[in-house]
A tleap script that builds the chain and sets N, CA, C and O, in Angstrom:
source leaprc.protein.ff14SB
mol = sequence {
  NMET ILE GLU ARG THR ASN ALA PRO GLY LEU
  SER PRO PRO PRO GLY TYR SER HIE VAL VAL
  THR ALA SER GLY SER ARG LEU VAL THR THR
  ALA GLY ALA VAL PRO ALA ASP ALA GLU GLY
  ASN LEU VAL GLY PRO GLY ASP HIE LEU ALA
  GLN ALA ARG GLN THR LEU GLU ASN LEU SER
  LEU ALA LEU GLU ALA ALA GLY ALA THR SER
  ARG ASP VAL VAL LYS ILE THR VAL TYR VAL
  VAL ALA ASN ASP ARG ALA GLU LEU LEU THR
  VAL TRP ARG ALA VAL GLN GLU THR GLY MET
  ALA GLY ALA ALA SER THR LEU LEU GLY VAL
  SER LEU LEU GLY TYR GLU GLY GLN LEU VAL
  GLU ILE GLU ALA ILE ALA VAL LEU CGLY
}
set mol.1.N position { 26.684 119.020 -11.943 }
set mol.1.CA position { 25.922 120.074 -12.594 }
set mol.1.C position { 25.067 120.787 -11.555 }
set mol.1.O position { 24.415 120.145 -10.732 }
set mol.2.N position { 25.074 122.102 -11.596 }
set mol.2.CA position { 24.294 122.922 -10.675 }
set mol.2.C position { 23.314 123.762 -11.481 }
set mol.2.O position { 23.695 124.450 -12.428 }
set mol.3.N position { 22.042 123.696 -11.088 }
set mol.3.CA position { 20.999 124.465 -11.764 }
set mol.3.C position { 20.317 125.363 -10.748 }
set mol.3.O position { 19.785 124.888 -9.744 }
set mol.4.N position { 20.334 126.663 -11.012 }
set mol.4.CA position { 19.698 127.641 -10.138 }
set mol.4.C position { 18.360 128.047 -10.749 }
set mol.4.O position { 18.285 128.388 -11.930 }
set mol.5.N position { 17.303 128.007 -9.931 }
set mol.5.CA position { 15.953 128.242 -10.429 }
set mol.5.C position { 15.210 129.198 -9.512 }
set mol.5.O position { 15.345 129.134 -8.290 }
set mol.6.N position { 14.433 130.075 -10.105 }
set mol.6.CA position { 13.497 130.892 -9.342 }
set mol.6.C position { 12.100 130.385 -9.638 }
set mol.6.O position { 11.723 130.212 -10.796 }
set mol.7.N position { 11.341 130.150 -8.590 }
set mol.7.CA position { 10.035 129.521 -8.712 }
set mol.7.C position { 8.995 130.483 -9.279 }
set mol.7.O position { 8.880 131.618 -8.818 }
set mol.8.N position { 8.230 130.027 -10.289 }
set mol.8.CA position { 7.124 130.844 -10.803 }
set mol.8.C position { 6.139 131.114 -9.663 }
set mol.8.O position { 5.886 130.244 -8.829 }
set mol.9.N position { 5.598 132.310 -9.639 }
set mol.9.CA position { 4.630 132.659 -8.613 }
set mol.9.C position { 5.251 133.276 -7.370 }
set mol.9.O position { 4.534 133.778 -6.505 }
set mol.10.N position { 6.593 133.247 -7.269 }
set mol.10.CA position { 7.282 133.919 -6.170 }
set mol.10.C position { 7.974 135.155 -6.707 }
set mol.10.O position { 8.393 135.182 -7.864 }
set mol.11.N position { 8.096 136.173 -5.878 }
set mol.11.CA position { 8.769 137.390 -6.343 }
set mol.11.C position { 10.242 137.103 -6.606 }
set mol.11.O position { 10.832 136.249 -5.943 }
set mol.12.N position { 10.843 137.806 -7.567 }
set mol.12.CA position { 12.262 137.582 -7.883 }
set mol.12.C position { 13.138 137.892 -6.658 }
set mol.12.O position { 12.992 138.950 -6.047 }
set mol.13.N position { 14.037 136.982 -6.302 }
set mol.13.CA position { 14.886 137.204 -5.134 }
set mol.13.C position { 16.056 138.136 -5.443 }
set mol.13.O position { 16.552 138.159 -6.569 }
set mol.14.N position { 16.498 138.908 -4.442 }
set mol.14.CA position { 17.613 139.838 -4.653 }
set mol.14.C position { 18.974 139.173 -4.480 }
set mol.14.O position { 19.553 139.217 -3.395 }
set mol.15.N position { 19.486 138.557 -5.542 }
set mol.15.CA position { 20.842 138.038 -5.499 }
set mol.15.C position { 20.998 136.606 -5.047 }
set mol.15.O position { 22.115 136.179 -4.752 }
set mol.16.N position { 19.931 135.857 -4.983 }
set mol.16.CA position { 20.025 134.434 -4.668 }
set mol.16.C position { 18.969 133.691 -5.465 }
set mol.16.O position { 18.171 134.318 -6.162 }
set mol.17.N position { 18.948 132.374 -5.375 }
set mol.17.CA position { 17.965 131.560 -6.089 }
set mol.17.C position { 17.005 130.923 -5.100 }
set mol.17.O position { 17.396 130.568 -3.988 }
set mol.18.N position { 15.743 130.776 -5.505 }
set mol.18.CA position { 14.788 130.076 -4.649 }
set mol.18.C position { 15.197 128.626 -4.437 }
set mol.18.O position { 15.095 128.091 -3.333 }
set mol.19.N position { 15.660 127.999 -5.515 }
set mol.19.CA position { 15.976 126.574 -5.479 }
set mol.19.C position { 17.263 126.329 -6.261 }
set mol.19.O position { 17.469 126.904 -7.329 }
set mol.20.N position { 18.116 125.481 -5.726 }
set mol.20.CA position { 19.307 125.056 -6.446 }
set mol.20.C position { 19.312 123.529 -6.432 }
set mol.20.O position { 19.244 122.908 -5.371 }
set mol.21.N position { 19.392 122.938 -7.614 }
set mol.21.CA position { 19.521 121.484 -7.695 }
set mol.21.C position { 20.920 121.165 -8.188 }
set mol.21.O position { 21.498 121.886 -9.002 }
set mol.22.N position { 21.442 120.074 -7.676 }
set mol.22.CA position { 22.806 119.701 -8.028 }
set mol.22.C position { 22.902 118.196 -8.170 }
set mol.22.O position { 22.266 117.434 -7.442 }
set mol.23.N position { 23.711 117.797 -9.123 }
set mol.23.CA position { 24.050 116.386 -9.228 }
set mol.23.C position { 25.560 116.307 -9.286 }
set mol.23.O position { 26.212 117.112 -9.951 }
set mol.24.N position { 26.095 115.358 -8.603 }
set mol.24.CA position { 27.543 115.219 -8.553 }
set mol.24.C position { 27.889 114.034 -7.681 }
set mol.24.O position { 27.012 113.307 -7.212 }
set mol.25.N position { 29.162 113.851 -7.475 }
set mol.25.CA position { 29.589 112.668 -6.736 }
set mol.25.C position { 30.034 112.975 -5.322 }
set mol.25.O position { 30.314 112.057 -4.550 }
set mol.26.N position { 30.107 114.269 -4.961 }
set mol.26.CA position { 30.656 114.597 -3.652 }
set mol.26.C position { 29.958 115.807 -3.048 }
set mol.26.O position { 29.858 116.854 -3.689 }
set mol.27.N position { 29.476 115.667 -1.817 }
set mol.27.CA position { 28.846 116.756 -1.086 }
set mol.27.C position { 29.869 117.333 -0.112 }
set mol.27.O position { 30.528 116.588 0.613 }
set mol.28.N position { 30.000 118.651 -0.094 }
set mol.28.CA position { 30.926 119.337 0.798 }
set mol.28.C position { 30.116 120.248 1.712 }
set mol.28.O position { 29.349 121.080 1.227 }
set mol.29.N position { 30.270 120.108 3.013 }
set mol.29.CA position { 29.639 121.020 3.965 }
set mol.29.C position { 30.735 121.648 4.806 }
set mol.29.O position { 31.703 120.983 5.175 }
set mol.30.N position { 30.584 122.923 5.105 }
set mol.30.CA position { 31.584 123.604 5.910 }
set mol.30.C position { 31.012 123.930 7.279 }
set mol.30.O position { 29.800 124.065 7.453 }
set mol.31.N position { 31.898 124.050 8.230 }
set mol.31.CA position { 31.528 124.662 9.500 }
set mol.31.C position { 31.358 126.147 9.226 }
set mol.31.O position { 31.748 126.628 8.162 }
set mol.32.N position { 30.795 126.861 10.147 }
set mol.32.CA position { 30.679 128.297 9.976 }
set mol.32.C position { 32.052 128.942 9.924 }
set mol.32.O position { 32.853 128.783 10.845 }
set mol.33.N position { 32.328 129.676 8.843 }
set mol.33.CA position { 33.578 130.427 8.733 }
set mol.33.C position { 33.433 131.685 9.575 }
set mol.33.O position { 32.357 132.278 9.649 }
set mol.34.N position { 34.536 132.087 10.213 }
set mol.34.CA position { 34.525 133.244 11.105 }
set mol.34.C position { 35.582 134.262 10.664 }
set mol.34.O position { 36.473 133.930 9.882 }
set mol.35.N position { 35.486 135.494 11.160 }
set mol.35.CA position { 36.415 136.550 10.744 }
set mol.35.C position { 37.713 136.571 11.558 }
set mol.35.O position { 38.017 137.554 12.234 }
set mol.36.N position { 38.466 135.483 11.485 }
set mol.36.CA position { 39.736 135.391 12.210 }
set mol.36.C position { 40.874 135.233 11.217 }
set mol.36.O position { 40.695 134.664 10.140 }
set mol.37.N position { 42.054 135.743 11.585 }
set mol.37.CA position { 43.226 135.552 10.744 }
set mol.37.C position { 43.826 134.168 11.006 }
set mol.37.O position { 43.287 133.398 11.802 }
set mol.38.N position { 44.925 133.855 10.348 }
set mol.38.CA position { 45.530 132.521 10.447 }
set mol.38.C position { 45.993 132.187 11.860 }
set mol.38.O position { 46.167 131.012 12.184 }
set mol.39.N position { 46.197 133.193 12.707 }
set mol.39.CA position { 46.608 132.962 14.086 }
set mol.39.C position { 45.415 132.919 15.035 }
set mol.39.O position { 45.592 132.737 16.240 }
set mol.40.N position { 44.191 133.085 14.502 }
set mol.40.CA position { 42.990 133.043 15.337 }
set mol.40.C position { 42.581 134.378 15.914 }
set mol.40.O position { 41.708 134.428 16.781 }
set mol.41.N position { 43.192 135.474 15.454 }
set mol.41.CA position { 42.844 136.809 15.944 }
set mol.41.C position { 41.662 137.380 15.170 }
set mol.41.O position { 41.598 137.265 13.946 }
set mol.42.N position { 40.729 137.995 15.887 }
set mol.42.CA position { 39.579 138.638 15.257 }
set mol.42.C position { 40.050 139.742 14.314 }
set mol.42.O position { 40.891 140.563 14.680 }
set mol.43.N position { 39.505 139.757 13.105 }
set mol.43.CA position { 39.800 140.791 12.110 }
set mol.43.C position { 38.623 141.769 12.081 }
set mol.43.O position { 37.467 141.348 12.088 }
set mol.44.N position { 38.910 143.056 12.048 }
set mol.44.CA position { 37.883 144.082 11.873 }
set mol.44.C position { 36.918 144.257 13.021 }
set mol.44.O position { 35.707 144.256 12.796 }
set mol.45.N position { 37.401 144.408 14.251 }
set mol.45.CA position { 36.465 144.623 15.365 }
set mol.45.C position { 35.523 145.792 15.072 }
set mol.45.O position { 35.968 146.885 14.721 }
set mol.46.N position { 34.224 145.552 15.219 }
set mol.46.CA position { 33.226 146.590 15.009 }
set mol.46.C position { 32.933 146.932 13.561 }
set mol.46.O position { 32.123 147.821 13.301 }
set mol.47.N position { 33.564 146.256 12.608 }
set mol.47.CA position { 33.445 146.589 11.184 }
set mol.47.C position { 32.813 145.418 10.423 }
set mol.47.O position { 33.479 144.421 10.142 }
set mol.48.N position { 31.539 145.546 10.095 }
set mol.48.CA position { 30.819 144.478 9.404 }
set mol.48.C position { 31.462 144.110 8.065 }
set mol.48.O position { 31.584 142.929 7.740 }
set mol.49.N position { 31.868 145.106 7.296 }
set mol.49.CA position { 32.431 144.830 5.978 }
set mol.49.C position { 33.772 144.104 6.087 }
set mol.49.O position { 33.998 143.121 5.382 }
set mol.50.N position { 34.647 144.568 6.949 }
set mol.50.CA position { 35.945 143.902 7.130 }
set mol.50.C position { 35.753 142.469 7.604 }
set mol.50.O position { 36.441 141.561 7.138 }
set mol.51.N position { 34.827 142.266 8.521 }
set mol.51.CA position { 34.583 140.907 9.002 }
set mol.51.C position { 33.954 140.037 7.920 }
set mol.51.O position { 34.278 138.854 7.815 }
set mol.52.N position { 33.064 140.604 7.119 }
set mol.52.CA position { 32.459 139.834 6.028 }
set mol.52.C position { 33.528 139.383 5.045 }
set mol.52.O position { 33.544 138.225 4.628 }
set mol.53.N position { 34.413 140.287 4.677 }
set mol.53.CA position { 35.461 139.944 3.707 }
set mol.53.C position { 36.405 138.873 4.250 }
set mol.53.O position { 36.776 137.952 3.523 }
set mol.54.N position { 36.794 138.983 5.516 }
set mol.54.CA position { 37.679 137.968 6.110 }
set mol.54.C position { 36.960 136.630 6.200 }
set mol.54.O position { 37.546 135.584 5.919 }
set mol.55.N position { 35.704 136.662 6.588 }
set mol.55.CA position { 34.918 135.432 6.693 }
set mol.55.C position { 34.792 134.763 5.334 }
set mol.55.O position { 34.938 133.545 5.234 }
set mol.56.N position { 34.524 135.532 4.290 }
set mol.56.CA position { 34.414 134.969 2.946 }
set mol.56.C position { 35.748 134.413 2.463 }
set mol.56.O position { 35.781 133.379 1.795 }
set mol.57.N position { 36.840 135.083 2.793 }
set mol.57.CA position { 38.166 134.572 2.445 }
set mol.57.C position { 38.417 133.236 3.152 }
set mol.57.O position { 38.910 132.286 2.544 }
set mol.58.N position { 38.074 133.176 4.439 }
set mol.58.CA position { 38.257 131.933 5.189 }
set mol.58.C position { 37.359 130.819 4.651 }
set mol.58.O position { 37.775 129.662 4.581 }
set mol.59.N position { 36.141 131.165 4.275 }
set mol.59.CA position { 35.238 130.170 3.701 }
set mol.59.C position { 35.810 129.635 2.391 }
set mol.59.O position { 35.751 128.432 2.134 }
set mol.60.N position { 36.357 130.508 1.571 }
set mol.60.CA position { 36.978 130.075 0.313 }
set mol.60.C position { 38.137 129.120 0.571 }
set mol.60.O position { 38.296 128.130 -0.144 }
set mol.61.N position { 38.948 129.409 1.587 }
set mol.61.CA position { 40.060 128.512 1.941 }
set mol.61.C position { 39.548 127.142 2.384 }
set mol.61.O position { 40.126 126.116 2.025 }
set mol.62.N position { 38.474 127.126 3.156 }
set mol.62.CA position { 37.894 125.855 3.599 }
set mol.62.C position { 37.361 125.063 2.403 }
set mol.62.O position { 37.573 123.854 2.312 }
set mol.63.N position { 36.673 125.743 1.491 }
set mol.63.CA position { 36.160 125.072 0.295 }
set mol.63.C position { 37.304 124.521 -0.556 }
set mol.63.O position { 37.238 123.392 -1.043 }
set mol.64.N position { 38.352 125.328 -0.730 }
set mol.64.CA position { 39.509 124.888 -1.514 }
set mol.64.C position { 40.151 123.636 -0.913 }
set mol.64.O position { 40.635 122.775 -1.647 }
set mol.65.N position { 40.155 123.534 0.405 }
set mol.65.CA position { 40.739 122.360 1.065 }
set mol.65.C position { 39.996 121.085 0.682 }
set mol.65.O position { 40.557 119.991 0.747 }
set mol.66.N position { 38.729 121.229 0.281 }
set mol.66.CA position { 37.931 120.080 -0.151 }
set mol.66.C position { 37.885 119.958 -1.663 }
set mol.66.O position { 37.198 119.084 -2.193 }
set mol.67.N position { 38.616 120.834 -2.375 }
set mol.67.CA position { 38.617 120.792 -3.828 }
set mol.67.C position { 37.469 121.543 -4.463 }
set mol.67.O position { 37.187 121.355 -5.647 }
set mol.68.N position { 36.796 122.397 -3.695 }
set mol.68.CA position { 35.639 123.147 -4.195 }
set mol.68.C position { 35.995 124.621 -4.384 }
set mol.68.O position { 36.972 125.118 -3.823 }
set mol.69.N position { 35.181 125.304 -5.186 }
set mol.69.CA position { 35.290 126.752 -5.356 }
set mol.69.C position { 33.949 127.369 -4.976 }
set mol.69.O position { 32.980 126.660 -4.703 }
set mol.70.N position { 33.909 128.671 -4.963 }
set mol.70.CA position { 32.659 129.363 -4.633 }
set mol.70.C position { 31.553 129.049 -5.638 }
set mol.70.O position { 30.374 129.092 -5.288 }
set mol.71.N position { 31.913 128.735 -6.872 }
set mol.71.CA position { 30.902 128.398 -7.894 }
set mol.71.C position { 30.269 127.031 -7.663 }
set mol.71.O position { 29.222 126.733 -8.236 }
set mol.72.N position { 30.891 126.196 -6.830 }
set mol.72.CA position { 30.328 124.887 -6.494 }
set mol.72.C position { 29.315 124.968 -5.357 }
set mol.72.O position { 28.640 123.984 -5.055 }
set mol.73.N position { 29.206 126.136 -4.726 }
set mol.73.CA position { 28.328 126.310 -3.573 }
set mol.73.C position { 26.879 126.359 -4.034 }
set mol.73.O position { 26.520 127.111 -4.939 }
set mol.74.N position { 26.052 125.535 -3.386 }
set mol.74.CA position { 24.630 125.496 -3.713 }
set mol.74.C position { 23.769 126.147 -2.630 }
set mol.74.O position { 22.625 126.520 -2.892 }
set mol.75.N position { 24.311 126.288 -1.414 }
set mol.75.CA position { 23.541 126.872 -0.298 }
set mol.75.C position { 24.485 127.554 0.672 }
set mol.75.O position { 25.518 126.995 1.042 }
set mol.76.N position { 24.132 128.761 1.083 }
set mol.76.CA position { 24.868 129.433 2.145 }
set mol.76.C position { 23.895 129.943 3.197 }
set mol.76.O position { 22.747 130.277 2.904 }
set mol.77.N position { 24.380 129.992 4.416 }
set mol.77.CA position { 23.653 130.616 5.509 }
set mol.77.C position { 24.577 131.677 6.098 }
set mol.77.O position { 25.712 131.389 6.478 }
set mol.78.N position { 24.075 132.902 6.167 }
set mol.78.CA position { 24.858 134.052 6.604 }
set mol.78.C position { 24.246 134.581 7.904 }
set mol.78.O position { 23.073 134.952 7.951 }
set mol.79.N position { 25.058 134.606 8.945 }
set mol.79.CA position { 24.633 135.114 10.247 }
set mol.79.C position { 25.319 136.449 10.490 }
set mol.79.O position { 26.533 136.567 10.321 }
set mol.80.N position { 24.543 137.456 10.887 }
set mol.80.CA position { 25.089 138.795 11.108 }
set mol.80.C position { 24.546 139.348 12.423 }
set mol.80.O position { 23.333 139.417 12.620 }
set mol.81.N position { 25.449 139.742 13.320 }
set mol.81.CA position { 25.027 140.477 14.503 }
set mol.81.C position { 24.677 141.873 14.018 }
set mol.81.O position { 25.543 142.611 13.548 }
set mol.82.N position { 23.402 142.232 14.133 }
set mol.82.CA position { 22.943 143.469 13.517 }
set mol.82.C position { 21.909 144.166 14.385 }
set mol.82.O position { 21.046 143.537 14.998 }
set mol.83.N position { 22.027 145.490 14.416 }
set mol.83.CA position { 21.024 146.313 15.082 }
set mol.83.C position { 20.038 146.900 14.091 }
set mol.83.O position { 18.952 147.343 14.465 }
set mol.84.N position { 20.430 146.898 12.812 }
set mol.84.CA position { 19.525 147.405 11.780 }
set mol.84.C position { 19.801 146.711 10.447 }
set mol.84.O position { 20.812 146.027 10.282 }
set mol.85.N position { 18.899 146.899 9.521 }
set mol.85.CA position { 18.966 146.234 8.222 }
set mol.85.C position { 20.197 146.658 7.412 }
set mol.85.O position { 20.702 145.874 6.609 }
set mol.86.N position { 20.677 147.873 7.612 }
set mol.86.CA position { 21.844 148.347 6.865 }
set mol.86.C position { 23.060 147.470 7.136 }
set mol.86.O position { 23.854 147.221 6.229 }
set mol.87.N position { 23.216 147.000 8.364 }
set mol.87.CA position { 24.344 146.121 8.695 }
set mol.87.C position { 24.203 144.778 7.977 }
set mol.87.O position { 25.189 144.215 7.500 }
set mol.88.N position { 22.987 144.277 7.905 }
set mol.88.CA position { 22.743 143.050 7.139 }
set mol.88.C position { 23.105 143.260 5.672 }
set mol.88.O position { 23.760 142.412 5.066 }
set mol.89.N position { 22.687 144.369 5.111 }
set mol.89.CA position { 22.933 144.640 3.692 }
set mol.89.C position { 24.415 144.825 3.385 }
set mol.89.O position { 24.870 144.458 2.302 }
set mol.90.N position { 25.164 145.385 4.315 }
set mol.90.CA position { 26.608 145.526 4.120 }
set mol.90.C position { 27.248 144.157 3.919 }
set mol.90.O position { 28.065 143.976 3.016 }
set mol.91.N position { 26.882 143.207 4.750 }
set mol.91.CA position { 27.425 141.848 4.645 }
set mol.91.C position { 26.891 141.179 3.384 }
set mol.91.O position { 27.643 140.504 2.681 }
set mol.92.N position { 25.619 141.353 3.090 }
set mol.92.CA position { 25.013 140.726 1.906 }
set mol.92.C position { 25.695 141.203 0.624 }
set mol.92.O position { 25.933 140.406 -0.283 }
set mol.93.N position { 26.008 142.486 0.545 }
set mol.93.CA position { 26.700 143.012 -0.644 }
set mol.93.C position { 28.071 142.359 -0.818 }
set mol.93.O position { 28.485 142.075 -1.942 }
set mol.94.N position { 28.769 142.123 0.281 }
set mol.94.CA position { 30.076 141.445 0.200 }
set mol.94.C position { 29.902 140.029 -0.335 }
set mol.94.O position { 30.714 139.572 -1.139 }
set mol.95.N position { 28.873 139.338 0.090 }
set mol.95.CA position { 28.591 137.987 -0.411 }
set mol.95.C position { 28.306 138.047 -1.906 }
set mol.95.O position { 28.755 137.185 -2.661 }
set mol.96.N position { 27.561 139.061 -2.333 }
set mol.96.CA position { 27.181 139.181 -3.737 }
set mol.96.C position { 28.364 139.459 -4.656 }
set mol.96.O position { 28.250 139.294 -5.870 }
set mol.97.N position { 29.487 139.875 -4.104 }
set mol.97.CA position { 30.691 140.112 -4.899 }
set mol.97.C position { 31.498 138.839 -5.122 }
set mol.97.O position { 32.554 138.884 -5.753 }
set mol.98.N position { 31.021 137.707 -4.618 }
set mol.98.CA position { 31.732 136.438 -4.740 }
set mol.98.C position { 31.034 135.521 -5.728 }
set mol.98.O position { 29.948 135.830 -6.219 }
set mol.99.N position { 31.666 134.394 -6.013 }
set mol.99.CA position { 31.054 133.381 -6.865 }
set mol.99.C position { 29.877 132.686 -6.212 }
set mol.99.O position { 29.180 131.906 -6.861 }
set mol.100.N position { 29.644 132.958 -4.935 }
set mol.100.CA position { 28.509 132.340 -4.241 }
set mol.100.C position { 27.200 133.063 -4.509 }
set mol.100.O position { 26.134 132.567 -4.144 }
set mol.101.N position { 27.266 134.232 -5.144 }
set mol.101.CA position { 26.044 134.945 -5.507 }
set mol.101.C position { 25.208 134.012 -6.376 }
set mol.101.O position { 25.730 133.376 -7.292 }
set mol.102.N position { 23.954 133.934 -6.098 }
set mol.102.CA position { 23.077 133.048 -6.856 }
set mol.102.C position { 22.796 131.743 -6.163 }
set mol.102.O position { 21.850 131.049 -6.538 }
set mol.103.N position { 23.589 131.370 -5.151 }
set mol.103.CA position { 23.300 130.152 -4.390 }
set mol.103.C position { 22.009 130.356 -3.602 }
set mol.103.O position { 21.636 131.488 -3.296 }
set mol.104.N position { 21.335 129.267 -3.280 }
set mol.104.CA position { 20.213 129.365 -2.359 }
set mol.104.C position { 20.787 129.903 -1.050 }
set mol.104.O position { 21.801 129.404 -0.563 }
set mol.105.N position { 20.138 130.922 -0.482 }
set mol.105.CA position { 20.754 131.625 0.632 }
set mol.105.C position { 19.756 131.972 1.722 }
set mol.105.O position { 18.570 132.181 1.467 }
set mol.106.N position { 20.267 132.027 2.942 }
set mol.106.CA position { 19.508 132.529 4.072 }
set mol.106.C position { 20.370 133.570 4.762 }
set mol.106.O position { 21.532 133.310 5.073 }
set mol.107.N position { 19.808 134.748 5.003 }
set mol.107.CA position { 20.491 135.847 5.675 }
set mol.107.C position { 19.757 136.105 6.981 }
set mol.107.O position { 18.565 136.411 6.988 }
set mol.108.N position { 20.494 135.976 8.099 }
set mol.108.CA position { 19.877 136.098 9.412 }
set mol.108.C position { 20.540 137.182 10.249 }
set mol.108.O position { 21.767 137.261 10.301 }
set mol.109.N position { 19.752 138.004 10.893 }
set mol.109.CA position { 20.239 138.915 11.913 }
set mol.109.C position { 20.127 138.218 13.246 }
set mol.109.O position { 19.065 137.702 13.593 }
set mol.110.N position { 21.212 138.196 14.000 }
set mol.110.CA position { 21.243 137.496 15.285 }
set mol.110.C position { 21.758 138.441 16.371 }
set mol.110.O position { 22.319 139.495 16.073 }
set mol.111.N position { 21.564 138.053 17.626 }
set mol.111.CA position { 21.986 138.933 18.715 }
set mol.111.C position { 23.444 138.754 19.096 }
set mol.111.O position { 24.076 139.713 19.541 }
set mol.112.N position { 24.005 137.552 18.937 }
set mol.112.CA position { 25.416 137.354 19.191 }
set mol.112.C position { 25.891 136.062 18.571 }
set mol.112.O position { 25.104 135.154 18.301 }
set mol.113.N position { 27.217 135.990 18.346 }
set mol.113.CA position { 27.864 134.808 17.793 }
set mol.113.C position { 28.913 134.312 18.778 }
set mol.113.O position { 29.109 134.925 19.828 }
set mol.114.N position { 29.585 133.221 18.461 }
set mol.114.CA position { 30.422 132.498 19.403 }
set mol.114.C position { 31.648 133.187 19.958 }
set mol.114.O position { 32.036 132.915 21.093 }
set mol.115.N position { 32.280 134.084 19.187 }
set mol.115.CA position { 33.516 134.719 19.633 }
set mol.115.C position { 33.256 136.163 20.056 }
set mol.115.O position { 32.416 136.846 19.471 }
set mol.116.N position { 33.971 136.614 21.059 }
set mol.116.CA position { 33.865 138.005 21.511 }
set mol.116.C position { 34.144 138.948 20.335 }
set mol.116.O position { 35.195 138.851 19.702 }
set mol.117.N position { 33.217 139.850 20.043 }
set mol.117.CA position { 33.398 140.825 18.964 }
set mol.117.C position { 33.041 140.331 17.576 }
set mol.117.O position { 33.091 141.101 16.617 }
set mol.118.N position { 32.685 139.071 17.450 }
set mol.118.CA position { 32.352 138.503 16.141 }
set mol.118.C position { 31.013 139.042 15.660 }
set mol.118.O position { 30.026 139.020 16.395 }
set mol.119.N position { 30.982 139.529 14.411 }
set mol.119.CA position { 29.766 140.076 13.819 }
set mol.119.C position { 29.227 139.235 12.671 }
set mol.119.O position { 28.064 139.388 12.297 }
set mol.120.N position { 30.049 138.342 12.097 }
set mol.120.CA position { 29.664 137.605 10.887 }
set mol.120.C position { 30.103 136.145 10.996 }
set mol.120.O position { 31.177 135.844 11.515 }
set mol.121.N position { 29.257 135.250 10.501 }
set mol.121.CA position { 29.611 133.840 10.327 }
set mol.121.C position { 28.860 133.337 9.100 }
set mol.121.O position { 27.691 133.666 8.898 }
set mol.122.N position { 29.539 132.538 8.285 }
set mol.122.CA position { 28.938 132.025 7.051 }
set mol.122.C position { 29.271 130.561 6.894 }
set mol.122.O position { 30.430 130.165 7.013 }
set mol.123.N position { 28.245 129.742 6.622 }
set mol.123.CA position { 28.468 128.333 6.326 }
set mol.123.C position { 27.964 128.024 4.918 }
set mol.123.O position { 27.100 128.720 4.385 }
set mol.124.N position { 28.520 126.969 4.329 }
set mol.124.CA position { 28.180 126.661 2.939 }
set mol.124.C position { 28.030 125.163 2.712 }
set mol.124.O position { 28.585 124.335 3.434 }
set mol.125.N position { 27.261 124.855 1.684 }
set mol.125.CA position { 27.138 123.495 1.162 }
set mol.125.C position { 27.490 123.584 -0.316 }
set mol.125.O position { 26.960 124.425 -1.042 }
set mol.126.N position { 28.391 122.705 -0.753 }
set mol.126.CA position { 28.813 122.666 -2.147 }
set mol.126.C position { 28.683 121.254 -2.681 }
set mol.126.O position { 28.669 120.289 -1.917 }
set mol.127.N position { 28.587 121.138 -3.998 }
set mol.127.CA position { 28.541 119.835 -4.670 }
set mol.127.C position { 29.605 119.812 -5.743 }
set mol.127.O position { 29.712 120.728 -6.558 }
set mol.128.N position { 30.400 118.735 -5.729 }
set mol.128.CA position { 31.440 118.545 -6.728 }
set mol.128.C position { 31.028 117.460 -7.703 }
set mol.128.O position { 30.450 116.446 -7.311 }
set mol.129.N position { 31.325 117.675 -8.968 }
set mol.129.CA position { 30.938 116.746 -10.027 }
set mol.129.C position { 31.709 115.531 -10.134 }
set mol.129.O position { 31.439 114.702 -11.004 }
savepdb mol mol.pdb
quit
């Protein structure tokens, strides 16, 4: 069971929950998903939205390998190479179009990620009942 809560006294969050509590028998953690195709090639060079979508697709595949879905996700951390807030918001909107919307979330602007040309990386924690 997953319960998403917003704490009284804090401003309403835009598309995530302040706190997520979960009870279940299995914890699933993922490595950071990256915007690469099945052969390891970077998808969407220079395109935040294309990279966000590929990264989310890859994250979904990783979750499925553990028997989880996006609705089982209780926490995500989103890393974005960004020069301005608009680039962060482009990636955030893509996340909000998934079943992970509402999970406890952290959105970070960073200066660089592990792969040449990589703009997005997302990791998740899920709980299975």
